C-alpha positions in Angstrom: -11.9 0.4 21.6 -14.1 2.3 24.0 -13.0 5.8 24.8 -11.1 6.4 21.6 -11.3 10.2 20.8 -11.6 11.9 17.4 -7.9 12.6 17.4 -7.0 9.0 17.7 -9.5 7.9 15.2 -8.0 10.3 12.6 -4.5 9.1 13.5 -5.6 5.5 12.7 -6.1 6.6 9.1 -2.3 7.1 8.6 0.5 4.8 7.7 3.8 6.8 7.7 7.4 5.9 6.9 8.9 5.5 10.4 10.8 8.5 11.6 14.6 8.2 12.0 14.7 8.4 15.8 12.9 6.5 18.5 11.7 9.7 20.3 9.7 10.8 17.3 8.4 7.3 16.7 7.1 7.3 20.2 5.4 10.6 19.7 3.6 9.3 16.7 2.5 6.3 18.7 1.3 8.5 21.5 -0.9 10.3 18.9 -2.4 6.9 18.0 -1.0 6.5 14.5 -2.4 3.6 12.5 0.9 2.1 11.4 4.4 2.5 10.0 6.0 1.5 6.6 9.3 -0.2 7.4 11.9 1.6 5.2 10.7 3.4 2.1 9.9 1.3 -0.9 12.8 -1.2 -1.1 15.6 0.8 0.4 16.9 2.4 3.5 17.0 6.1 2.9 19.4 7.4 5.5 22.1 6.2 7.8 19.9 7.0 10.8 17.2 4.8 9.4 19.7 2.0 8.8 21.0 2.3 12.4 17.4 2.2 13.7 16.0 -0.6 11.7 19.0 -2.6 10.6 19.1 -4.9 7.6 18.9 -8.4 8.9 16.2 -10.6 10.4 17.4 -10.2 13.9 17.6 -6.4 13.8 14.3 -5.9 12.0 12.6 -8.3 14.5 14.1 -6.3 17.4 12.9 -3.0 15.8 9.4 -4.3 15.4 9.4 -5.7 18.9 10.4 -2.1 20.2 7.4 -0.6 18.2 5.0 -3.1 19.8 6.4 -2.3 23.3 5.9 1.4 22.8 2.4 0.8 21.6 1.6 -1.4 24.6 3.2 1.1 27.0 0.9 3.9 25.8 -2.1 1.6 25.6 -2.7 2.3 21.9 -4.3 0.3 19.2 -1.8 -2.2 17.7 0.0 -0.9 14.6 -0.1 -2.0 10.9 3.5 -2.7 10.1 3.9 -2.6 6.3 6.6 -3.2 3.7 6.8 -2.9 0.0 7.2 -6.6 -0.5 6.7 -7.2 -4.2 10.0 -9.1 -4.4 12.9 -8.8 -6.8 15.5 -6.0 -7.0 14.0 -2.8 -5.6 10.4 -3.1 -4.3 11.4 -5.6 -1.6 12.4 -4.2 1.8 13.5 -7.7 2.8 15.7 -8.3 -0.2 18.9 -8.7 1.9 17.4 -11.6 3.8 15.0 -13.0 1.2 15.3 -14.9 -2.1 11.8 -13.8 -3.1 12.2 -12.9 -6.8 10.5 -10.4 -9.1 6.9 -10.8 -10.2 8.1 -11.3 -13.8 10.4 -14.0 -12.8 7.5 -16.1 -11.5 5.3 -15.1 -14.3 7.9 -16.4 -16.9 8.3 -19.7 -14.9 4.5 -20.2 -14.7 3.9 -19.5 -18.3 6.6 -22.0 -19.2 5.2 -25.0 -17.2 1.7 -23.8 -16.0 2.5 -25.1 -12.6 1.6 -22.8 -9.6 3.2 -25.1 -7.0 6.7 -23.4 -7.1 5.3 -19.9 -6.8 3.0 -20.8 -4.0 5.9 -22.4 -2.1 8.1 -19.3 -2.6 5.3 -17.0 -1.5 4.6 -19.0 1.6 8.3 -18.9 2.5 8.2 -15.0 2.1 5.0 -14.7 4.2 6.6 -16.8 6.9 9.6 -14.5 7.0 7.3 -11.5 7.3 5.4 -13.3 10.1 8.6 -14.0 12.0 9.8 -10.4 11.8 6.3 -9.1 12.9 5.3 -7.4 9.6 1.4 -7.7 9.1 0.8 -5.7 5.9 2.3 -6.0 2.5 1.9 -3.3 -0.3 1.7 -6.2 -2.8 0.9 -8.1 -4.9 0.8 -6.0 -8.1 -2.1 -7.2 -10.1 -1.6 -4.6 -13.0 -1.3 -6.4 -16.3 1.7 -5.0 -18.4 1.4 -3.6 -21.9 1.7 -6.2 -24.7 5.2 -7.2 -25.4 6.0 -6.6 -21.7 6.5 -2.9 -22.2 5.8 0.2 -20.3 6.3 1.5 -16.7 5.3 -1.7 -14.9 7.6 -3.8 -17.1 10.9 -1.9 -17.2 14.0 -3.8 -16.0 15.5 -0.5 -14.7 13.2 2.4 -14.8 14.8 5.1 -12.8 12.5 6.9 -10.3 14.7 9.1 -8.2 18.1 9.6 -6.7 18.5 9.9 -3.0 21.2 12.4 -2.0 21.5 10.8 1.4 22.6 7.4 0.1 23.6 8.3 -3.5 21.5 5.3 -4.5 19.1 4.8 -7.5 15.6 3.6 -7.0 14.3 1.2 -9.8 11.1 -0.3 -10.8 12.1 -3.8 -11.8 9.9 -6.4 -13.4 6.9 -5.4 -11.3 4.2 -7.0 -13.4 3.7 -10.7 -13.5 3.0 -10.7 -17.2 1.4 -9.0 -20.2 -1.1 -12.0 -20.1 -4.1 -11.4 -18.1 -4.5 -15.0 -17.1 -1.1 -15.2 -15.6 -1.6 -12.0 -13.6 -4.9 -13.3 -12.2 -3.6 -16.7 -11.3 -0.4 -15.5 -9.6 -1.8 -12.3 -8.1 -4.7 -14.1 -6.5 -2.5 -17.0 -5.3 -0.3 -14.5 -3.5 -3.3 -12.7 -2.0 -4.7 -16.0 -0.6 -1.3 -17.0 0.9 -0.8 -13.7 2.7 -4.3 -13.6 4.0 -3.8 -17.2 5.3 -0.8 -16.0 7.3 -2.7 -13.1 8.8 -0.8 -10.5 6.6 -2.9 -8.0 4.8 -2.0 -8.0 1.1 -2.7 -4.7 -0.7 -3.5 -5.2 -4.4 -2.3 -2.4 -6.5 -2.6 0.0 -8.3 -6.4 0.4 -9.1 -7.5 0.8 -11.9 -4.0 0.0 -13.3 -0.5 1.3 -13.8 -0.1 -1.4 -16.4 -1.6 0.9 -19.0 1.3 3.5 -18.5 4.1 3.9 -21.1 7.8 3.8 -20.2 8.0 7.6 -19.8 4.7 7.8 -17.7 6.0 7.4 -14.2 3.5 8.4 -11.5 6.5 9.2 -9.2 7.1 12.2 -11.4 4.2 12.9 -13.7 0.3 12.6 -13.8 -0.9 10.6 -16.7 -4.3 11.1 -18.3 -5.2 7.8 -20.0 -7.3 8.0 -23.3 -8.2 4.4 -23.2 -12.0 3.7 -23.6 -14.0 2.2 -20.8 -14.0 -1.2 -22.4 -10.2 -1.5 -22.1 -10.2 -0.1 -18.5 -12.8 -2.6 -17.6 -10.6 -5.4 -18.9 -7.6 -4.1 -16.9 -9.6 -4.3 -13.6 -10.4 -8.0 -14.2 -7.9 -9.1 -11.5 -9.5 -6.8 -9.0 -13.0 -8.0 -9.8 -11.9 -11.6 -9.2 -10.0 -10.7 -6.0 -13.1 -8.8 -4.6 -15.2 -12.0 -5.3 -12.7 -13.9 -3.2 -12.7 -11.5 -0.3 -9.8 -9.2 -1.0 -8.7 -7.3 2.2 -7.2 -4.2 0.7 -6.7 -2.3 -2.6 -4.3 0.6 -3.3 -5.6 3.2 -5.7 -3.2 4.7 -8.2 -2.4 8.3 -9.2 -3.7 8.1 -12.8 -6.7 9.7 -14.5 -8.9 7.4 -16.6 -12.3 7.4 -18.2 -13.8 6.4 -14.9 -13.2 10.0 -13.9 -11.8 12.3 -16.5 -11.0 15.1 -14.1 -9.5 13.5 -10.9 -6.8 10.9 -10.3 -8.4 7.5 -9.3 -6.7 7.9 -5.8 -8.9 11.0 -5.2 -11.9 10.3 -7.3 -15.4 10.0 -5.8 -16.6 8.5 -9.1 -13.8 5.9 -9.1 -14.5 5.0 -5.5 -18.2 4.6 -6.2 -17.3 2.3 -9.1 -15.0 0.3 -6.8 -17.4 0.2 -3.9 -20.8 0.1 -5.5 -20.3 -1.5 -8.9 -17.6 -4.0 -8.0 -18.8 -4.5 -4.4 -15.5 -3.9 -2.6 -15.8 -3.7 1.2 -12.2 -3.9 2.2 -9.5 -1.2 3.0 -9.0 1.5 0.3 -5.3 2.7 0.5 -4.1 5.8 -1.3 -0.7 5.3 -3.1 2.0 7.4 -1.5 1.0 11.0 -1.4 4.3 12.7 -2.1 4.5 11.2 -5.6 5.0 13.7 -8.4 1.6 12.9 -10.0 -0.2 14.5 -7.0 2.1 17.4 -6.8 1.3 18.1 -10.5 -2.4 17.7 -9.9 -2.4 20.3 -7.1 0.1 22.5 -8.8 1.8 23.0 -5.5 2.3 21.2 -2.1 -1.2 21.8 -0.7 -1.0 18.9 1.8 -4.0 20.1 3.9 -6.4 19.9 0.9 -4.9 16.7 -0.2 -5.5 15.1 3.2 -9.2 16.0 3.1 -9.6 14.9 -0.5 -7.8 11.6 0.3 -9.9 10.9 3.3 -13.2 11.3 1.3 -12.4 8.2 -0.9 -9.8 6.2 1.2 -9.5 4.6 4.6 -5.6 4.7 4.8 -3.3 7.6 3.9 0.2 6.4 3.0 3.1 8.9 3.3 6.8 8.6 3.1 7.3 12.1 4.5 7.2 12.0 8.3 6.3 15.7 8.5 3.0 14.9 6.8 1.5 13.0 9.6 0.7 15.7 12.1 0.1 18.4 9.4 -2.5 16.3 7.5 -4.1 14.8 10.7 -4.7 18.3 12.0 -6.2 19.4 8.7 -8.7 16.5 8.8 -9.5 17.2 12.4 -10.3 20.8 11.7 -12.5 19.9 8.8 -14.3 17.2 11.0 -15.3 19.9 13.5 -17.0 21.8 10.7 -18.4 19.0 8.6 -20.6 16.1 9.8 -20.0 14.3 6.5 -16.2 14.3 7.1 -16.8 13.1 10.8 -19.0 10.3 9.5 -16.3 9.3 7.0 -13.7 9.2 9.7 -16.0 6.9 11.8 -16.6 4.7 8.7 -12.9 4.3 7.9 -11.9 3.8 11.6 -14.4 1.0 11.9 -13.1 -0.7 8.8 -9.5 -0.4 10.0 -10.4 -1.9 13.5 -12.3 -4.6 11.7 -9.3 -5.8 9.7 -7.0 -5.4 12.7 -9.2 -7.9 14.3 -9.3 -10.2 11.3 -5.5 -10.5 11.3 -5.3 -10.8 15.1 -3.8 -7.5 16.2 -7.0 -6.9 18.3 -8.8 -9.7 20.1 -11.7 -10.9 17.8 -14.3 -11.8 20.4 -17.1 -12.1 17.9 -15.1 -14.4 15.5 -15.5 -12.0 12.7 -15.1 -13.2 9.1 -14.2 -11.0 6.2 
């Protein structure tokens, strides 16, 4: 990618929900944005978005094809095209065209017969569907282990998150954890990871160190939780991540939760937590910050200080995920301004940019002339 300027490098750090009109989408592509999130979570949030993306395989495939055409037209780096593809009722943008069920459904089935074949077959089918549409990144699997008795935020059947005025629809977290048994979470989570990676789709394991420790009323979409669990229990919660890293995990999403790893900052913004992930656990893949408009971060900053959030997020992440299309230019410009003042920030931009390009080569978005292996 010779001749890529600083503006385009910073733009590569962002994955945004796609704007609701093709003109604005094209303007983002001309800036060199790193990628788009198809839909928002598991739902279409406006009629304009529904008209643009559609809700069947043919329309989604056509929409993705148009994004690729625009990228090629402006000679830009190919896009990460992502979905929340956990499966089940809500966190599954492909729910109208896919039979992929919730994590807990597969967890129960596996615990009953201890046979991984069915889950692997179902996940392959889901990965093939994503591949046919042109999606190359999945914000899944969830490898958070639910609280015992299958309780808490990650385990709720219908845990209301928000109500969209535009569609008058409810968003739900539904059976998102595979199990409250660590062995089941590890087996199914790592199986899903390997299947997606085999099909050249980047799986993003989430939400480090764990949303599984949250109670029912501790929802990061609305509140910032400070966990009082001792380090021994946190270390146990991250076991799936440790195993995934040892197997060459491509990407991990950090959660908006404060733990003993850093008693002052959410894991998603914490230098200490990032150091633990990178240095102690040996993770070399893409670090993705959980969606930046969630209530937990608004509470942490006490107001919508997106410029400071952008810089803080960059320091410990490679990819900044936002569901608000207005964030992209605002946060990009904040990072650019800081880069002109700080060599440390500029170096971090270069580091993250190189990592993003590396993984775009790994999944075939960019020609891999050196036959790189992760």
